[in-house]
Backbone and ligand atoms as CSV (ligand in chain L), in Angstrom:
chain,resi,resn,atom,element,x,y,z
A,1,UNK,N,N,-7.341,58.280,26.410
A,1,UNK,CA,C,-7.191,57.022,25.638
A,1,UNK,C,C,-5.737,56.775,25.263
A,2,UNK,N,N,-5.149,57.763,24.553
A,2,UNK,CA,C,-3.760,57.623,24.118
A,2,UNK,C,C,-2.805,57.463,25.301
A,3,UNK,N,N,-3.100,58.204,26.347
A,3,UNK,CA,C,-2.257,58.159,27.532
A,3,UNK,C,C,-2.226,56.733,28.095
A,4,UNK,N,N,-3.391,56.122,28.117
A,4,UNK,CA,C,-3.505,54.777,28.651
A,4,UNK,C,C,-2.682,53.779,27.815
A,5,UNK,N,N,-2.717,53.992,26.483
A,5,UNK,CA,C,-1.982,53.088,25.598
A,5,UNK,C,C,-0.477,53.219,25.812
A,6,UNK,N,N,-0.052,54.476,26.008
A,6,UNK,CA,C,1.385,54.706,26.237
A,6,UNK,C,C,1.825,54.017,27.531
A,7,UNK,N,N,0.988,54.154,28.552
A,7,UNK,CA,C,1.312,53.515,29.839
A,7,UNK,C,C,1.408,52.005,29.657
A,8,UNK,N,N,0.473,51.447,28.904
A,8,UNK,CA,C,0.504,50.009,28.650
A,8,UNK,C,C,1.763,49.597,27.899
A,9,UNK,N,N,2.147,50.433,26.926
A,9,UNK,CA,C,3.370,50.147,26.164
A,9,UNK,C,C,4.593,50.157,27.071
A,10,UNK,N,N,4.618,51.150,27.956
A,10,UNK,CA,C,5.768,51.254,28.869
A,10,UNK,C,C,5.836,50.018,29.769
A,11,UNK,N,N,4.683,49.623,30.270
A,11,UNK,CA,C,4.641,48.434,31.141
A,11,UNK,C,C,5.157,47.210,30.378
A,12,UNK,N,N,4.730,47.099,29.118
A,12,UNK,CA,C,5.152,45.964,28.303
A,12,UNK,C,C,6.672,45.968,28.105
A,13,UNK,N,N,7.205,47.141,27.777
A,13,UNK,CA,C,8.653,47.250,27.538
A,13,UNK,C,C,9.430,46.915,28.810
A,14,UNK,N,N,8.971,47.455,29.940
A,14,UNK,CA,C,9.653,47.193,31.212
A,14,UNK,C,C,9.603,45.702,31.539
A,15,UNK,N,N,8.450,45.094,31.291
A,15,UNK,CA,C,8.299,43.669,31.569
A,15,UNK,C,C,9.239,42.842,30.699
A,16,UNK,N,N,9.335,43.216,29.425
A,16,UNK,CA,C,10.223,42.491,28.513
A,16,UNK,C,C,11.686,42.653,28.929
A,17,UNK,N,N,12.045,43.866,29.329
A,17,UNK,CA,C,13.415,44.119,29.784
A,17,UNK,C,C,13.738,43.286,31.021
A,18,UNK,N,N,12.793,43.254,31.948
A,18,UNK,CA,C,12.992,42.489,33.177
A,18,UNK,C,C,13.178,41.011,32.859
A,19,UNK,N,N,12.373,40.536,31.919
A,19,UNK,CA,C,12.444,39.136,31.517
A,19,UNK,C,C,13.801,38.828,30.883
A,20,UNK,N,N,14.232,39.724,29.996
A,20,UNK,CA,C,15.512,39.544,29.317
A,20,UNK,C,C,16.649,39.540,30.335
A,21,UNK,N,N,16.556,40.435,31.285
A,21,UNK,CA,C,17.588,40.547,32.316
A,21,UNK,C,C,17.638,39.278,33.162
A,22,UNK,N,N,16.460,38.782,33.513
A,22,UNK,CA,C,16.375,37.570,34.327
A,22,UNK,C,C,16.965,36.383,33.561
A,23,UNK,N,N,16.626,36.280,32.283
A,23,UNK,CA,C,17.132,35.184,31.464
A,23,UNK,C,C,18.654,35.274,31.354
A,24,UNK,N,N,19.150,36.482,31.168
A,24,UNK,CA,C,20.584,36.708,31.056
A,24,UNK,C,C,21.271,36.277,32.354
A,25,UNK,N,N,20.641,36.631,33.476
A,25,UNK,CA,C,21.214,36.280,34.773
A,25,UNK,C,C,21.285,34.774,34.958
A,26,UNK,N,N,20.219,34.086,34.581
A,26,UNK,CA,C,20.189,32.627,34.723
A,26,UNK,C,C,21.256,31.988,33.839
A,27,UNK,N,N,21.360,32.455,32.604
A,27,UNK,CA,C,22.359,31.912,31.683
A,27,UNK,C,C,23.759,32.148,32.238
A,28,UNK,N,N,23.966,33.340,32.758
A,28,UNK,CA,C,25.265,33.702,33.294
A,28,UNK,C,C,25.640,32.805,34.475
A,29,UNK,N,N,24.678,32.554,35.347
A,29,UNK,CA,C,24.957,31.766,36.544
A,29,UNK,C,C,25.152,30.294,36.185
A,30,UNK,N,N,24.323,29.780,35.275
A,30,UNK,CA,C,24.354,28.342,35.039
A,30,UNK,C,C,25.367,27.923,33.983
A,31,UNK,N,N,25.750,28.819,33.098
A,31,UNK,CA,C,26.592,28.390,31.995
A,31,UNK,C,C,27.975,29.028,31.962
A,32,UNK,N,N,28.203,30.014,32.800
A,32,UNK,CA,C,29.473,30.712,32.713
A,32,UNK,C,C,30.589,29.858,33.315
A,33,UNK,N,N,31.656,29.695,32.583
A,33,UNK,CA,C,32.775,28.993,33.187
A,33,UNK,C,C,33.494,29.943,34.139
A,34,UNK,N,N,34.010,29.366,35.197
A,34,UNK,CA,C,34.598,30.173,36.257
A,34,UNK,C,C,36.011,30.623,35.927
A,35,UNK,N,N,36.500,31.543,36.725
A,35,UNK,CA,C,37.850,32.069,36.542
A,35,UNK,C,C,38.793,31.662,37.676
A,36,UNK,N,N,38.206,31.474,38.865
A,36,UNK,CA,C,39.043,31.143,40.013
A,36,UNK,C,C,38.425,30.016,40.835
A,37,UNK,N,N,39.289,29.236,41.440
A,37,UNK,CA,C,38.851,28.286,42.462
A,37,UNK,C,C,39.208,28.904,43.806
A,38,UNK,N,N,38.179,29.166,44.610
A,38,UNK,CA,C,38.392,29.756,45.924
A,38,UNK,C,C,38.403,28.637,46.964
A,39,UNK,N,N,39.417,28.643,47.802
A,39,UNK,CA,C,39.524,27.639,48.865
A,39,UNK,C,C,39.070,28.273,50.171
A,40,UNK,N,N,38.069,27.652,50.801
A,40,UNK,CA,C,37.573,28.135,52.084
A,40,UNK,C,C,37.731,27.035,53.120
A,41,UNK,N,N,38.307,27.399,54.248
A,41,UNK,CA,C,38.430,26.462,55.363
A,41,UNK,C,C,37.665,27.045,56.543
A,42,UNK,N,N,36.693,26.290,57.045
A,42,UNK,CA,C,35.822,26.735,58.141
A,42,UNK,C,C,35.202,28.091,57.814
A,43,UNK,N,N,34.796,28.274,56.561
A,43,UNK,CA,C,34.095,29.488,56.163
A,43,UNK,C,C,34.987,30.670,55.828
A,44,UNK,N,N,36.296,30.515,55.984
A,44,UNK,CA,C,37.214,31.600,55.693
A,44,UNK,C,C,37.956,31.321,54.388
A,45,UNK,N,N,37.979,32.320,53.508
A,45,UNK,CA,C,38.748,32.147,52.278
A,45,UNK,C,C,40.228,32.185,52.617
A,46,UNK,N,N,40.929,31.114,52.227
A,46,UNK,CA,C,42.356,31.065,52.546
A,46,UNK,C,C,43.224,31.230,51.301
A,47,UNK,N,N,42.642,30.962,50.135
A,47,UNK,CA,C,43.430,31.090,48.910
A,47,UNK,C,C,42.493,31.094,47.721
A,48,UNK,N,N,42.977,31.635,46.599
A,48,UNK,CA,C,42.253,31.460,45.336
A,48,UNK,C,C,43.259,31.261,44.216
A,49,UNK,N,N,42.919,30.366,43.314
A,49,UNK,CA,C,43.828,30.002,42.246
A,49,UNK,C,C,43.141,30.184,40.900
A,50,UNK,N,N,43.813,30.780,39.933
A,50,UNK,CA,C,43.213,30.916,38.600
A,50,UNK,C,C,43.071,29.554,37.933
A,51,UNK,N,N,41.913,29.344,37.298
A,51,UNK,CA,C,41.639,28.044,36.681
A,51,UNK,C,C,42.464,27.810,35.419
A,52,UNK,N,N,43.060,28.867,34.889
A,52,UNK,CA,C,43.825,28.693,33.650
A,52,UNK,C,C,45.285,28.322,33.905
A,53,UNK,N,N,45.627,28.094,35.180
A,53,UNK,CA,C,46.981,27.648,35.493
A,53,UNK,C,C,46.916,26.292,36.193
A,54,UNK,N,N,47.575,25.314,35.611
A,54,UNK,CA,C,47.576,23.986,36.217
A,54,UNK,C,C,48.417,23.993,37.497
A,55,UNK,N,N,47.835,23.465,38.569
A,55,UNK,CA,C,48.598,23.346,39.825
A,55,UNK,C,C,48.249,22.029,40.504
A,56,UNK,N,N,49.105,21.650,41.424
A,56,UNK,CA,C,48.813,20.532,42.332
A,56,UNK,C,C,49.381,20.931,43.681
A,57,UNK,N,N,48.502,21.142,44.651
A,57,UNK,CA,C,48.983,21.578,45.963
A,57,UNK,C,C,48.280,20.806,47.070
A,58,UNK,N,N,48.940,20.778,48.211
A,58,UNK,CA,C,48.334,20.200,49.401
A,58,UNK,C,C,47.711,21.322,50.218
A,59,UNK,N,N,46.399,21.237,50.417
A,59,UNK,CA,C,45.706,22.211,51.253
A,59,UNK,C,C,45.686,21.673,52.670
A,60,UNK,N,N,46.194,22.470,53.589
A,60,UNK,CA,C,46.149,22.063,54.989
A,60,UNK,C,C,44.838,22.514,55.594
A,61,UNK,N,N,44.004,21.565,55.938
A,61,UNK,CA,C,42.701,21.875,56.521
A,61,UNK,C,C,42.786,21.773,58.036
A,62,UNK,N,N,41.618,21.807,58.676
A,62,UNK,CA,C,41.572,21.778,60.135
A,62,UNK,C,C,42.231,20.523,60.704
A,63,UNK,N,N,42.922,20.673,61.799
A,63,UNK,CA,C,43.503,19.545,62.505
A,63,UNK,C,C,44.675,18.906,61.796
A,64,UNK,N,N,45.344,19.659,60.905
A,64,UNK,CA,C,46.512,19.139,60.206
A,64,UNK,C,C,46.173,18.161,59.098
A,65,UNK,N,N,44.905,18.092,58.724
A,65,UNK,CA,C,44.514,17.204,57.635
A,65,UNK,C,C,44.871,17.826,56.293
A,66,UNK,N,N,44.962,16.966,55.294
A,66,UNK,CA,C,45.433,17.430,53.996
A,66,UNK,C,C,44.498,16.972,52.879
A,67,UNK,N,N,44.169,17.904,51.985
A,67,UNK,CA,C,43.492,17.571,50.740
A,67,UNK,C,C,44.437,17.972,49.605
A,68,UNK,N,N,44.716,17.033,48.731
A,68,UNK,CA,C,45.550,17.363,47.570
A,68,UNK,C,C,44.649,17.888,46.469
A,69,UNK,N,N,44.851,19.151,46.147
A,69,UNK,CA,C,43.965,19.887,45.259
A,69,UNK,C,C,44.672,20.115,43.926
A,70,UNK,N,N,43.934,19.870,42.844
A,70,UNK,CA,C,44.530,19.936,41.513
A,70,UNK,C,C,43.675,20.820,40.610
A,71,UNK,N,N,44.347,21.655,39.819
A,71,UNK,CA,C,43.680,22.325,38.705
A,71,UNK,C,C,44.364,21.843,37.435
A,72,UNK,N,N,43.570,21.302,36.527
A,72,UNK,CA,C,44.114,20.776,35.290
A,72,UNK,C,C,43.092,20.999,34.178
A,73,UNK,N,N,43.545,21.535,33.046
A,73,UNK,CA,C,42.649,21.814,31.916
A,73,UNK,C,C,41.448,22.666,32.321
A,74,UNK,N,N,41.653,23.609,33.237
A,74,UNK,CA,C,40.575,24.513,33.627
A,74,UNK,C,C,39.560,23.911,34.579
A,75,UNK,N,N,39.832,22.697,35.050
A,75,UNK,CA,C,38.919,22.049,36.002
A,75,UNK,C,C,39.639,21.819,37.318
A,76,UNK,N,N,38.872,21.987,38.400
A,76,UNK,CA,C,39.439,21.813,39.730
A,76,UNK,C,C,38.859,20.570,40.378
A,77,UNK,N,N,39.707,19.821,41.062
A,77,UNK,CA,C,39.223,18.652,41.794
A,77,UNK,C,C,40.170,18.306,42.927
A,78,UNK,N,N,39.678,17.436,43.822
A,78,UNK,CA,C,40.509,16.942,44.914
A,78,UNK,C,C,41.029,15.572,44.502
A,79,UNK,N,N,42.346,15.479,44.398
A,79,UNK,CA,C,42.950,14.235,43.914
A,79,UNK,C,C,43.002,13.171,45.015
A,80,UNK,N,N,43.346,13.614,46.208
A,80,UNK,CA,C,43.354,12.678,47.326
A,80,UNK,C,C,43.181,13.457,48.620
A,81,UNK,N,N,42.787,12.746,49.671
A,81,UNK,CA,C,42.550,13.394,50.956
A,81,UNK,C,C,42.626,12.357,52.053
A,82,UNK,N,N,42.897,12.808,53.283
A,82,UNK,CA,C,42.967,11.856,54.389
A,82,UNK,C,C,41.708,11.900,55.250
A,83,UNK,N,N,40.599,12.384,54.661
A,83,UNK,CA,C,39.327,12.368,55.382
A,83,UNK,C,C,38.753,10.952,55.345
A,84,UNK,N,N,37.894,10.612,56.329
A,84,UNK,CA,C,37.384,9.234,56.373
A,84,UNK,C,C,36.428,8.876,55.228
A,85,UNK,N,N,35.624,9.828,54.754
A,85,UNK,CA,C,34.593,9.449,53.772
A,85,UNK,C,C,35.061,9.559,52.320
A,86,UNK,N,N,36.088,10.377,52.064
A,86,UNK,CA,C,36.632,10.565,50.707
A,86,UNK,C,C,35.595,11.092,49.705
A,87,UNK,N,N,34.546,11.712,50.231
A,87,UNK,CA,C,33.513,12.224,49.326
A,87,UNK,C,C,34.054,13.330,48.428
A,88,UNK,N,N,34.980,14.117,48.947
A,88,UNK,CA,C,35.537,15.216,48.157
A,88,UNK,C,C,36.325,14.669,46.970
A,89,UNK,N,N,36.954,13.517,47.146
A,89,UNK,CA,C,37.731,12.913,46.060
A,89,UNK,C,C,36.791,12.354,44.984
A,90,UNK,N,N,35.635,11.835,45.458
A,90,UNK,CA,C,34.694,11.213,44.522
A,90,UNK,C,C,33.906,12.241,43.710
A,91,UNK,N,N,33.850,13.483,44.197
A,91,UNK,CA,C,33.053,14.486,43.491
A,91,UNK,C,C,33.665,14.814,42.134
A,92,UNK,N,N,32.783,15.191,41.220
A,92,UNK,CA,C,33.238,15.538,39.871
A,92,UNK,C,C,34.076,16.807,39.901
A,93,UNK,N,N,34.949,16.912,38.930
A,93,UNK,CA,C,35.726,18.134,38.772
A,93,UNK,C,C,34.783,19.303,38.499
A,94,UNK,N,N,35.132,20.463,39.024
A,94,UNK,CA,C,34.279,21.644,38.867
A,94,UNK,C,C,34.992,22.708,38.040
A,95,UNK,N,N,34.214,23.444,37.256
A,95,UNK,CA,C,34.804,24.493,36.430
A,95,UNK,C,C,33.846,25.654,36.173
A,96,UNK,N,N,32.580,25.506,36.566
A,96,UNK,CA,C,31.607,26.554,36.277
A,96,UNK,C,C,31.258,27.332,37.534
A,97,UNK,N,N,30.913,28.602,37.332
A,97,UNK,CA,C,30.608,29.493,38.449
A,97,UNK,C,C,29.507,28.903,39.318
A,98,UNK,N,N,29.758,28.859,40.610
A,98,UNK,CA,C,28.759,28.375,41.554
A,98,UNK,C,C,28.957,26.921,41.943
A,99,UNK,N,N,29.793,26.180,41.185
A,99,UNK,CA,C,30.015,24.782,41.536
A,99,UNK,C,C,30.970,24.701,42.733
A,100,UNK,N,N,30.766,23.655,43.538
A,100,UNK,CA,C,31.602,23.506,44.727
A,100,UNK,C,C,32.037,22.056,44.915
A,101,UNK,N,N,33.166,21.912,45.573
A,101,UNK,CA,C,33.572,20.619,46.117
A,101,UNK,C,C,33.667,20.819,47.621
A,102,UNK,N,N,33.026,19.930,48.353
A,102,UNK,CA,C,32.967,20.100,49.800
A,102,UNK,C,C,33.574,18.881,50.483
A,103,UNK,N,N,34.441,19.143,51.435
A,103,UNK,CA,C,34.959,18.090,52.298
A,103,UNK,C,C,34.486,18.400,53.709
A,104,UNK,N,N,33.393,17.774,54.098
A,104,UNK,CA,C,32.789,18.078,55.401
A,104,UNK,C,C,33.716,17.791,56.581
A,105,UNK,N,N,34.362,16.623,56.606
A,105,UNK,CA,C,35.220,16.341,57.777
A,105,UNK,C,C,36.315,17.396,57.975
A,106,UNK,N,N,36.787,17.993,56.886
A,106,UNK,CA,C,37.874,18.986,56.976
A,106,UNK,C,C,37.362,20.417,56.949
A,107,UNK,N,N,36.032,20.592,56.893
A,107,UNK,CA,C,35.428,21.938,56.787
A,107,UNK,C,C,36.022,22.709,55.617
A,108,UNK,N,N,36.261,21.974,54.531
A,108,UNK,CA,C,36.894,22.573,53.358
A,108,UNK,C,C,35.873,22.726,52.236
A,109,UNK,N,N,35.842,23.898,51.647
A,109,UNK,CA,C,34.984,24.141,50.492
A,109,UNK,C,C,35.831,24.727,49.377
A,110,UNK,N,N,35.724,24.138,48.205
A,110,UNK,CA,C,36.355,24.713,47.015
A,110,UNK,C,C,35.228,25.226,46.137
A,111,UNK,N,N,35.228,26.517,45.871
A,111,UNK,CA,C,34.115,27.163,45.197
A,111,UNK,C,C,34.628,27.844,43.925
A,112,UNK,N,N,33.901,27.652,42.833
A,112,UNK,CA,C,34.289,28.285,41.576
A,112,UNK,C,C,33.607,29.646,41.465
A,113,UNK,N,N,34.391,30.659,41.192
A,113,UNK,CA,C,33.836,32.009,41.057
A,113,UNK,C,C,34.287,32.610,39.730
A,114,UNK,N,N,33.554,33.612,39.293
A,114,UNK,CA,C,33.907,34.340,38.082
A,114,UNK,C,C,34.683,35.591,38.414
A,115,UNK,N,N,35.263,36.150,37.418
A,115,UNK,CA,C,36.052,37.358,37.585
A,115,UNK,C,C,35.150,38.570,37.816
A,116,UNK,N,N,33.999,38.565,37.135
A,116,UNK,CA,C,33.133,39.736,37.186
A,116,UNK,C,C,33.648,40.846,36.274
A,117,UNK,N,N,34.648,40.549,35.503
A,117,UNK,CA,C,35.213,41.543,34.600
A,117,UNK,C,C,35.044,41.128,33.155
A,118,UNK,N,N,35.722,41.810,32.258
A,118,UNK,CA,C,35.546,41.524,30.834
A,118,UNK,C,C,36.798,40.909,30.223
A,119,UNK,N,N,37.837,40.723,31.022
A,119,UNK,CA,C,39.128,40.319,30.465
A,119,UNK,C,C,39.365,38.814,30.572
A,120,UNK,N,N,38.296,38.031,30.620
A,120,UNK,CA,C,38.468,36.600,30.800
A,120,UNK,C,C,39.067,35.931,29.569
A,121,UNK,N,N,38.953,36.562,28.417
A,121,UNK,CA,C,39.464,35.962,27.188
A,121,UNK,C,C,40.960,36.169,27.037
A,122,UNK,N,N,41.539,37.038,27.851
A,122,UNK,CA,C,42.958,37.364,27.679
A,122,UNK,C,C,43.874,36.250,28.178
L,1,ZN,ZN,ZN,37.086,14.840,52.087
């Protein structure tokens, strides 16, 4: 009898821990502000820039095309581009982990990532 109760208690504790962990993971993914903007061209990471430093640079994408990429106030966005659709320019500025700006014609992806460390407040 007692043995069965202990087993049930253990199952309950493990289930609660798993739930807490899952909730923590979701919060971390959806609410964590990012630390770096990673620039990928044709699936290859070509550069990463810290979000806490304001920059304005021209990213050279495939075929000599250019996207003017800006980090300002911890947010990253494409200020201008010579792609035909300009969808990357119209996209909202990104600053949270997992958010992306995509320029399909240039095979350019700007992806926000976290540090994975504890020194983000420094
Ligand atoms: Zn574009």
